[in-house]
C-alpha positions in Angstrom: -44.9 88.3 -79.9 -43.5 85.2 -77.9 -42.7 82.0 -79.7 -45.8 79.1 -79.4 -44.9 76.0 -78.5 -46.0 73.5 -81.3 -48.8 70.5 -79.8 -46.8 67.9 -78.2 -48.0 64.5 -79.4 -47.8 62.0 -76.7 -48.0 58.8 -78.8 -45.5 56.3 -80.1 -42.2 57.9 -81.6 -42.4 55.3 -84.1 -45.3 53.6 -86.0 -45.4 51.2 -89.0 -47.3 52.2 -91.9 -48.4 49.8 -94.3 -48.6 52.0 -97.8 -50.1 49.1 -99.6 -47.3 48.7 -102.0 -46.8 45.3 -104.2 -45.1 43.0 -102.0 -42.5 41.9 -104.7 -41.1 45.2 -104.9 -38.1 46.2 -103.1 -38.9 47.7 -99.5 -37.3 51.0 -97.9 -37.4 51.6 -94.5 -38.0 55.2 -93.8 -38.3 57.0 -90.6 -40.0 60.7 -90.3 -39.2 62.0 -87.2 -41.3 64.5 -85.4 -39.7 66.4 -82.7 -38.9 70.1 -81.7 -35.8 72.1 -81.9 -34.2 73.5 -78.6 -34.7 76.8 -79.4 -31.5 79.2 -79.4 -29.1 76.2 -78.6 -27.9 74.4 -81.7 -25.6 72.2 -79.9 -28.2 70.9 -77.8 -30.3 70.3 -81.0 -27.5 68.4 -82.6 -27.5 66.4 -79.5 -31.1 65.4 -79.5 -31.0 64.5 -83.4 -28.2 62.1 -82.5 -30.3 60.5 -79.8 -33.4 60.4 -82.3 -31.1 59.2 -85.1 -29.9 56.4 -83.1 -33.2 55.1 -82.3 -34.5 55.1 -85.8 -31.2 53.4 -87.0 -32.4 50.7 -83.9 -35.5 50.2 -86.0 -33.4 49.5 -89.0 -34.0 52.8 -91.0 -32.4 53.4 -94.1 -33.7 57.0 -94.7 -34.2 59.3 -91.9 -36.1 62.5 -92.3 -35.9 65.7 -90.1 -38.6 68.6 -90.0 -38.0 71.8 -91.8 -35.6 73.9 -89.7 -35.1 71.5 -87.2 -31.1 73.0 -86.6 -31.8 76.6 -86.1 -35.8 76.4 -85.5 -38.9 77.4 -86.9 -39.9 80.7 -85.0 -43.8 80.0 -85.0 -45.7 82.8 -83.6 -42.7 85.3 -83.5 -42.9 88.6 -85.4 -39.4 89.7 -84.5 -40.9 93.2 -83.7 -41.5 94.1 -87.4 -44.1 96.3 -88.5 -44.1 98.2 -91.9 -41.4 100.9 -91.4 -40.2 99.8 -87.8 -38.5 96.9 -86.0 -38.6 97.2 -82.0 -35.6 96.7 -80.1 -36.7 93.4 -78.4 -37.5 92.2 -82.1 -33.8 93.1 -83.1 -32.6 91.2 -80.3 -34.8 88.0 -80.9 -33.3 88.1 -84.5 -29.8 88.4 -83.5 -30.3 85.3 -81.0 -31.8 83.5 -84.3 -29.2 84.2 -86.7 -26.5 83.2 -84.2 -28.3 79.8 -83.9 -28.2 79.3 -87.8 -25.6 77.2 -89.3 -22.9 77.9 -92.1 -22.8 75.3 -95.1 -20.2 73.9 -95.1 -19.4 74.4 -91.6 -18.7 72.3 -88.0 -22.5 71.6 -87.8 -22.7 70.0 -91.3 -19.4 67.9 -90.2 -21.1 66.7 -87.4 -24.3 65.7 -89.1 -22.1 63.8 -91.6 -20.6 62.1 -89.2 -23.8 61.0 -87.6 -25.1 59.6 -90.8 -22.0 57.6 -91.3 -22.2 56.3 -87.4 -25.7 54.9 -88.0 -25.4 54.0 -91.5 -28.5 56.0 -92.9 -29.5 58.5 -95.7 -30.1 61.6 -93.5 -32.4 64.5 -94.9 -32.1 67.5 -92.3 -33.8 70.7 -92.1 -31.8 73.4 -91.2 -31.5 77.4 -91.1 -28.6 78.3 -93.3 -26.6 81.3 -92.4 -25.0 83.0 -95.8 -23.5 86.3 -94.5 -26.5 88.1 -93.0 -29.2 86.0 -95.0 -30.6 83.1 -93.8 -32.4 80.6 -95.6 -34.7 77.8 -94.7 -32.7 74.7 -96.3 -32.7 70.9 -96.5 -29.2 69.1 -96.2 -28.7 65.5 -97.7 -26.2 63.0 -96.3 -25.2 59.3 -97.4 -24.3 56.6 -95.1 -20.5 57.1 -95.9 -20.8 60.2 -94.2 -20.9 62.5 -97.2 -22.5 65.6 -97.6 -24.4 65.3 -100.7 -25.9 68.9 -101.0 -28.8 71.2 -100.3 -32.2 72.5 -101.4 -33.0 76.0 -100.3 -36.7 76.8 -99.9 -37.6 78.8 -103.3 -40.3 80.8 -101.8 -40.9 81.4 -98.2 -44.3 81.5 -97.1 -46.2 84.7 -95.8 -44.2 86.4 -93.2 -41.4 83.8 -93.7 -40.3 86.6 -96.2 -39.0 88.8 -93.6 -36.5 86.6 -92.3 -35.4 84.3 -94.7 -34.0 84.8 -98.3 -35.6 83.1 -101.5 -33.8 80.0 -102.9 -33.4 79.6 -106.7 -33.5 77.0 -109.3 -29.6 76.2 -108.6 -30.7 74.1 -106.0 -33.4 71.8 -106.9 -31.3 68.5 -106.5 -32.3 64.8 -107.1 -29.8 62.3 -105.8 -29.2 58.8 -107.4 -28.6 56.3 -104.4 -28.9 52.9 -103.9 -32.4 53.2 -102.5 -34.0 55.5 -104.9 -33.7 58.9 -106.0 -34.2 61.2 -103.2 -35.3 65.0 -103.2 -37.0 67.1 -101.1 -39.9 69.8 -101.3 -40.1 72.2 -98.1 -44.0 72.8 -96.6 -45.8 74.7 -99.4 -43.5 73.7 -102.3 -45.3 70.7 -102.1 -48.1 72.9 -103.8 -45.9 74.2 -106.5 -46.4 72.7 -109.5 -43.4 74.0 -111.5 -41.0 73.0 -108.5 -42.4 69.4 -108.7 -42.2 69.2 -112.3 -38.8 70.2 -112.4 -38.2 67.2 -109.6 -40.1 64.7 -111.6 -38.1 65.7 -114.8 -35.1 64.1 -113.2 -36.7 60.4 -112.8 -38.7 58.2 -110.7 -38.3 59.7 -107.4 -38.2 58.9 -103.5 -39.1 62.1 -102.3 -39.8 63.7 -98.9 -41.9 66.7 -98.4 -40.6 68.5 -95.2 -42.8 70.6 -92.9 -42.5 72.3 -89.5 -45.0 69.9 -87.9 -46.4 67.4 -90.1 -42.9 66.2 -91.6 -43.1 64.3 -94.6 -45.0 62.7 -97.4 -44.4 61.4 -101.1 -43.6 64.2 -103.5 
């Protein structure tokens, strides 16, 4: 099955949203990026990420959140040729290219993302496909404005057929980072519907959290 392109939104890339907060409370300007991967081309995807990050920084954003699997790609509509007990040659080749487009953590792509966060002076939350040997993980990476890689969260339970391509995360990568703009953590897609995972994050204190999705990108956790 071929990859299916996600619907393209021709509206403005940036829009102001009034969250109805107390006007006396500190304000954090956050940008939620809704953009697609350059599939099977990780260098081009990183170039695109930098262009979007520069635009967000130009609006004064302090926190910039990218979609689930932005680097590496969310393979919406693909089966990788899998049926129970069998895989097609075409599907194996698709997976080989998908595996090659994933990134090592740490690795050169992580270093580049850290440099972007430092260049544009933002907290960066980036969805990636992480490669660890032969296993792939749906992962979120965190960076600070000084260009430090803070850590990662691996999706604990891939949803439905995602399980044929992604490994399972565990409780060792559910971080919450203390920052001057608030505590930052992330839940990926259907993890936002997992009470125990959310409870584990809440237990670490008041949270400026993001929910990272493949299309609808972020919401409070």
